[in-house]
C-alpha positions as CSV (number, residue, x, y, z in Angstrom):
1,M,-12.7,25.1,-22.8
2,D,-15.0,27.1,-20.6
3,I,-13.6,25.8,-17.3
4,E,-11.2,28.0,-15.3
5,I,-7.7,26.4,-15.0
6,G,-7.9,26.2,-11.2
7,T,-11.1,24.3,-11.4
8,A,-9.8,22.0,-14.0
9,L,-6.6,21.4,-12.0
10,E,-8.7,20.6,-8.9
11,S,-10.6,18.0,-10.9
12,V,-7.4,16.4,-12.2
13,L,-6.0,16.3,-8.6
14,S,-9.1,14.7,-7.2
15,G,-8.8,12.0,-9.9
16,C,-5.3,11.0,-8.9
17,N,-5.5,11.7,-5.1
18,G,-3.0,14.5,-5.7
19,R,-2.0,17.6,-4.0
20,L,-0.4,20.7,-5.5
21,V,2.1,22.2,-3.0
22,D,3.6,25.7,-3.3
23,T,7.1,25.6,-1.7
24,G,7.7,29.3,-2.1
25,W,9.9,28.9,-5.1
26,Q,8.3,26.0,-7.1
27,Y,5.1,23.9,-7.3
28,R,5.3,20.2,-6.4
29,L,2.7,17.7,-7.5
30,L,2.3,15.0,-4.9
31,I,0.2,11.8,-5.5
32,G,-1.0,9.9,-2.5
33,V,1.5,9.8,0.4
34,N,5.1,10.9,-0.2
35,E,7.0,7.7,0.5
36,T,10.4,9.4,0.7
37,T,11.3,10.4,4.2
38,A,13.0,13.9,4.2
39,A,13.6,13.9,8.0
40,T,13.4,11.7,11.1
41,I,13.0,13.5,14.4
42,S,12.6,12.7,18.0
43,D,11.4,14.7,21.0
44,D,15.0,16.0,21.4
45,D,14.8,17.8,18.0
46,V,11.7,19.8,18.9
47,L,12.8,23.2,20.3
48,A,11.3,24.0,23.7
49,N,12.1,27.8,23.5
50,H,9.3,28.3,20.9
51,E,5.5,27.9,21.2
52,Q,4.0,24.6,20.1
53,S,0.5,23.6,19.2
54,F,-1.2,20.3,19.0
55,V,-4.7,19.4,17.6
56,P,-5.5,15.8,18.6
57,F,-9.0,15.6,17.2
58,F,-11.5,17.6,15.0
59,G,-14.4,19.6,16.2
60,L,-17.9,18.4,15.3
61,N,-18.1,20.8,12.3
62,E,-14.9,19.2,10.9
63,L,-15.8,15.5,11.3
64,T,-16.5,13.2,8.3
65,N,-17.5,9.6,8.7
66,G,-18.8,8.9,5.2
67,V,-18.3,9.9,1.6
68,T,-20.5,10.2,-1.4
69,A,-19.3,10.8,-4.9
70,V,-20.5,11.7,-8.4
71,Y,-18.6,10.7,-11.5
72,P,-19.1,10.6,-15.3
73,D,-20.1,7.1,-16.5
74,P,-18.9,6.2,-20.0
75,S,-21.5,3.4,-20.3
76,N,-24.2,6.0,-19.7
77,E,-23.1,8.5,-22.3
78,W,-20.8,10.2,-19.8
79,K,-23.7,11.4,-17.7
80,N,-23.0,12.0,-14.0
81,Q,-23.8,9.0,-11.8
82,S,-23.7,8.7,-8.1
83,A,-21.3,6.1,-6.7
84,P,-22.5,3.8,-3.9
85,P,-21.9,5.8,-0.7
86,L,-19.2,4.8,1.7
87,Y,-20.3,4.6,5.3
88,V,-18.4,3.4,8.3
89,E,-20.6,2.5,11.2
90,E,-17.7,2.5,13.6
91,Y,-16.9,6.1,12.8
92,E,-20.5,7.1,13.1
93,A,-20.6,5.6,16.6
94,E,-17.4,7.5,17.5
95,D,-19.1,10.7,16.3
96,G,-22.2,10.4,18.5
97,D,-24.2,8.2,16.1
98,R,-24.3,11.0,13.5
99,R,-23.8,10.5,9.8
100,L,-21.5,13.2,8.6
101,L,-20.9,13.0,4.9
102,E,-18.4,14.6,2.6
103,Q,-19.2,15.0,-1.1
104,A,-16.4,14.2,-3.5
105,D,-17.0,15.3,-7.0
106,M,-14.9,13.2,-9.4
107,D,-15.4,15.0,-12.7
108,M,-12.5,13.3,-14.4
109,V,-12.7,9.8,-13.0
110,P,-14.8,7.6,-15.3
111,Y,-14.1,4.2,-13.7
112,S,-16.3,3.0,-10.8
113,E,-13.4,1.0,-9.1
114,Q,-11.2,4.1,-9.2
115,V,-14.0,6.2,-7.6
116,Q,-14.3,3.7,-4.8
117,R,-10.6,3.7,-4.1
118,L,-10.5,7.5,-4.1
119,M,-13.6,7.6,-1.8
120,A,-11.8,5.3,0.7
121,A,-8.7,7.6,0.5
122,V,-10.8,10.7,1.0
123,L,-12.4,9.2,4.1
124,A,-9.1,8.0,5.5
125,E,-7.6,11.5,5.0
126,A,-10.6,13.1,6.7
127,R,-10.1,10.9,9.8
128,R,-6.4,12.0,10.2
129,A,-6.7,14.6,12.9
130,R,-3.4,14.8,14.6
131,R,-1.8,18.1,13.6
132,H,1.2,19.8,15.3
133,T,3.1,23.1,14.9
134,I,6.6,22.6,16.2
135,A,9.9,24.4,16.0
136,L,12.9,22.6,14.7
137,G,16.6,23.7,14.6
138,P,18.6,25.0,11.6
139,K,19.6,21.5,10.4
140,Y,16.0,21.1,9.2
141,W,16.0,24.4,7.2
142,A,16.0,22.6,3.9
143,L,12.6,20.9,4.5
144,E,9.8,22.0,2.2
145,P,6.0,21.8,2.3
146,G,5.0,18.4,0.9
147,D,8.0,16.6,2.5
148,S,7.3,13.6,4.6
149,M,8.9,13.0,8.0
150,V,9.0,10.4,10.7
151,W,8.6,11.3,14.4
152,Y,9.7,9.1,17.3
153,S,8.1,10.6,20.4
154,D,7.8,9.2,23.9
155,R,5.9,12.3,24.9
156,N,3.2,11.8,22.3
157,G,3.4,8.0,22.0
158,Y,4.7,8.0,18.4
159,D,6.8,5.1,17.2
160,A,8.0,6.0,13.7
161,K,4.7,7.9,13.0
162,R,4.7,9.5,9.6
163,F,3.7,13.2,9.1
164,R,3.3,15.4,6.0
165,L,4.7,18.9,6.2
166,D,1.9,21.3,5.3
167,G,3.7,24.5,5.9
168,I,7.1,25.8,6.9
169,Y,8.0,29.3,8.3
170,D,11.6,30.3,8.5
171,L,12.7,32.2,11.6
172,P,15.5,34.8,11.5
173,S,17.5,32.5,13.9
174,G,17.7,29.8,11.2
175,D,15.1,27.7,13.1
176,I,11.8,26.8,11.5
177,F,8.2,26.4,12.5
178,A,6.7,23.3,10.8
179,D,3.0,22.6,10.5
180,I,2.6,18.8,10.2
181,T,-0.3,16.5,9.8
182,E,-0.3,12.7,10.4
183,V,-0.5,10.4,7.4
184,N,-0.7,6.7,7.0
185,P,0.6,5.2,3.7
186,A,-1.7,2.2,4.2
187,D,-4.7,4.6,3.6
188,Y,-3.8,4.4,-0.1
189,A,-3.4,0.7,-0.3
190,W,-6.3,-1.0,-2.0
191,D,-7.5,-4.6,-1.6
């Protein structure tokens, strides 16, 4: 009862790999990757009369190549326990032989298997670097943050690459600016 609602909500979202998205008129709760495709675009749909930006990779201060986590263990009287860390040597080699860890606190995840799945999803999300800001025409005006789209792009080498819409800005002309980040539904599959 002494936890702020925002902190409690963040804990619940971390336990289900969720994201709370403010669309401007409602909140949407998204779990994992949105499998429903709201739009399919090609290079012809991207408006050339507006500025675009592209971030192909992270800077050193934004890189993550391993994950540690703490979770409450019911077999140990609900005391916090450290999960086995998740390291990927291939990622460390790509990042100049540095171990760059992210701490994932899983206050509401009492099952070690679920913690391991969530750690793998956190690491996969942390390695998704391709972000674009593009302008699209009025036919895409109904898109909302949290929607998922597919992009076919010869210019960028995308063949049905899936993106998450992180933000939308409506222009007076009816066009939109869309901030999009690459996603991979396979990140959330667990074997």
